[in-house]
C-alpha positions, 0 to 999 in steps of 0.5 A: 458503536461504530470504530476505527479499522485500520488494515495494513500489510505489505504491497500486493496483499489485496489491499485495494482489492479487500476497499473496494469489496467492502465498499460495494458490500455497504452500497448493494444494500442501499448504504452510502460509502464516501472513499477517500484516496491522496492526492499524491497518488495519481497513476490510474488517474486521480480521484479512482481507486482501482486495483490490481485485479481491475475492478476500480471506483471514485473516489474523493481525493484530499490533501495532506491540509485537507480537514477529513472530518469537514469533508465527511461534514459535508458529504452528510449535508447532503445523504445519510453517510453510512462508513469511510473507506480510505485509499494508501492511507500510510499517506494520512498526516496525524492530525487527518488520523485523528479528524478520522478518530473524531468522525468516529466518536463524534459522527458513529460512523465507522472508518476503515482504512487501509495502507502499507507499514514502513516504507522501502526503509523499514521505517513505519510512515506518519499515517500509519504510525498513528493508525497502528496506535489510536485504531480499534481494531487491527487487520492483518492484510497477508502478503507471499515473498517469493522466498515463500514465507509472508512478506511484511516489508517492502523494498525499493527497486533500482532499474538492476534490479538491486534495493535503493536504500536512500531517498525520498520517503514516497516515491510513488511506484507499481511493481516496477519499482517496489516488491514486497518480501518477509523481514529475513529476506529484507534484512539479506537484500537490504543491509547484507547487499544481496539479490533479491530471490526471484531476481537471482532466478532469473538472471540465471535462467537467462541466455547470459547465464550459460556458456557458449557453443564452442563451449567458451563463458560468455564472459571470454566473448566479450 
């Protein structure tokens, strides 16, 4: 009996790497997979899933109005299909999560979805909310906060390293824009207005933070 799986995490937990490895495992055994990716995430070019460690694969792109059950049916018209894998699954709509459950229940094809659980405000994405509700199996992929605890939340940063608290839920970016943190760190930074630990360490180690050669504070020379 096929199942719908949701592999969730914060950023930089290896979601795309895990997806690509799973797809490779199927194909190595002569089985066919269908890799799906949202059209809006084109950081590495349209129609590709790319991991941070450099491995990548072609993908079929979809929009929010794409019927994913029909996409799967069209693929199956040419050859057998053994597994469907979705990258950035947080961008799925409620209807698309339902369609993926139909792929599992009616076509008996396993579906592996990989995505973030929450956005930069700590709110659930639409796709993640319904995958958490409807998936047969939930799997958490672990990431580490700079404080040493498990990272479960994501912060969006401005150009000065401060947490962004307002804005559109969807804004594509990587490490230059987002950082994964623990819940405790998220509350300190997002709610309390503190700096992220690793940014504090960088500032403390910067030349500007040291006194000048004549013993004066750097601020007194400005």
